[in-house]
C-alpha positions in Angstrom: 106.5 85.9 106.6 108.0 85.4 103.3 107.0 86.3 99.7 105.0 83.0 99.0 103.1 83.7 102.1 102.4 87.5 101.2 101.5 86.1 97.7 98.8 83.6 99.3 97.4 86.7 101.5 97.1 88.9 98.5 95.3 86.0 96.6 93.0 85.3 99.6 92.2 88.9 100.2 91.4 89.4 96.5 89.1 86.5 96.6 87.3 87.8 100.0 86.8 91.4 98.7 86.1 90.4 95.1 88.9 93.0 93.9 91.7 92.2 91.7 94.0 94.8 93.2 95.2 94.9 96.9 97.4 97.5 98.4 100.1 96.3 100.8 101.5 98.8 103.2 104.0 98.1 105.9 107.0 95.7 106.0 105.6 92.9 103.9 105.6 95.1 100.9 109.4 94.7 100.7 108.9 91.3 99.0 107.7 92.9 95.7 111.1 94.5 95.2 113.2 91.8 97.1 111.7 88.5 96.8 114.8 86.6 98.3 115.6 88.4 101.6 117.6 86.9 104.5 115.7 85.6 107.4 116.2 88.6 109.4 113.3 90.3 107.2 110.9 87.4 107.9 110.1 88.4 111.5 106.7 89.8 110.9 103.6 87.4 110.6 101.3 89.9 109.2 100.5 92.1 106.1 98.9 95.4 106.3 96.6 95.5 103.3 93.4 97.0 101.8 91.2 96.4 98.6 92.3 99.2 96.2 88.9 99.3 94.6 86.8 98.1 97.4 88.1 99.5 100.6 84.8 99.0 102.3 85.7 95.4 102.4 88.8 95.8 104.7 86.9 94.6 107.9 85.6 91.6 106.2 89.1 90.7 105.2 90.4 91.3 108.5 87.6 89.2 110.2 88.1 86.4 107.5 92.1 86.1 107.4 92.9 88.4 110.1 94.7 88.0 113.4 93.3 85.0 115.7 91.1 83.9 112.4 91.1 80.2 111.5 93.3 81.3 108.6 96.0 82.6 111.0 95.6 79.4 113.1 96.1 77.2 109.9 99.0 79.1 108.4 100.8 81.2 111.1 100.4 84.4 109.2 97.7 86.7 108.6 96.3 89.8 106.9 95.8 93.2 109.1 93.0 95.1 107.3 94.0 98.7 107.3 92.5 101.9 105.7 94.2 104.4 103.3 94.5 106.7 106.1 97.3 104.2 107.4 99.4 105.6 104.5 99.3 109.1 106.2 102.6 108.8 107.3 104.2 108.1 103.8 105.9 110.5 101.3 103.5 112.5 99.1 102.9 110.7 95.9 103.8 107.0 97.3 100.5 105.8 95.3 102.3 106.5 92.1 105.4 104.5 93.0 103.7 101.3 94.0 105.5 98.1 92.9 103.2 95.2 91.4 103.5 91.8 92.8 101.5 89.5 90.5 102.4 85.9 90.0 100.8 82.5 89.5 100.4 82.2 93.5 98.4 85.5 93.6 95.6 84.0 91.3 95.3 86.9 89.0 95.3 89.4 91.7 97.9 92.3 91.8 99.4 93.2 95.0 100.5 96.8 94.9 103.5 97.1 97.3 105.3 100.1 98.6 108.5 101.1 97.0 111.4 100.6 99.6 112.3 104.2 100.1 108.7 105.2 100.8 108.5 102.2 103.1 111.6 103.3 105.0 110.7 107.1 105.0 107.3 106.2 106.7 109.3 103.9 109.1 111.5 107.0 110.1 108.5 109.0 110.7 106.9 106.2 112.9 110.1 105.6 114.6 108.9 102.7 116.8 111.8 100.4 117.9 111.0 97.6 115.5 110.9 100.1 112.7 114.3 101.6 113.5 115.6 98.2 113.6 114.1 97.3 110.1 115.6 100.5 109.0 119.2 99.7 110.0 118.8 96.1 108.7 117.5 97.4 105.2 120.6 100.0 105.1 123.1 97.2 106.0 121.7 95.0 103.2 122.2 97.8 100.6 118.4 98.0 99.8 118.1 101.7 99.9 120.0 104.6 98.2 120.8 107.5 100.7 120.1 110.2 98.2 116.8 109.0 97.1 115.5 108.3 100.8 116.6 111.9 101.7 114.4 113.0 98.9 111.4 110.9 100.1 111.9 112.3 103.6 111.6 115.9 102.2 108.3 114.6 100.7 106.9 113.6 104.2 103.9 115.5 105.2 105.3 116.6 108.6 107.0 120.0 110.0 110.6 120.8 109.1 112.0 120.1 112.6 110.6 116.5 112.4 112.2 116.2 109.0 115.4 117.6 110.2 115.6 115.1 113.2 114.7 112.3 110.6 117.5 113.3 108.3 120.2 113.5 111.1 119.0 109.9 112.3 119.4 108.8 108.8 122.9 110.2 108.3 123.6 108.7 111.6 122.4 105.3 110.6 124.4 105.3 107.3 127.6 106.0 109.0 126.8 103.3 111.6 126.1 100.9 108.8 129.3 101.9 106.9 131.4 101.4 110.0 130.1 97.8 110.4 131.6 96.9 107.1 128.4 96.4 105.0 
């Protein structure tokens, strides 16, 4: 997925839900802050979204432009309708730090995307292989600031031992990244 494709999803989801604000969670949200990323960020073919003002329309979006839909077949990417509960692994206050993505291509719909530091903190908590790979790439590209990321990890709603493990991993990831000459 690239930024133009995300903008298309935002426009389509807004039209389907009759909502001019769409929340974008997950990796695709990175395009609000970094529109011209290297190809290694373009691996995902989905955008996790829900309509801000009409969350009950999430299933309709998922059925209309979701995985295996005619939209997916036609364009090769799709929307994954999620609920606000999907954001439970994000730092407290993430909603106040959303980054707007509104262009001519979004058709008057604003995609509210995660701040990169909230996104990465959530990925540390999820800790799937693809999340950890995404984190390393973001660090190597200089997209996150270590001190801001540390603060966001402290804001995660998880126990102290989990935060401590994540912070150790973060320290290691930044050291490895520095050692690679980035």
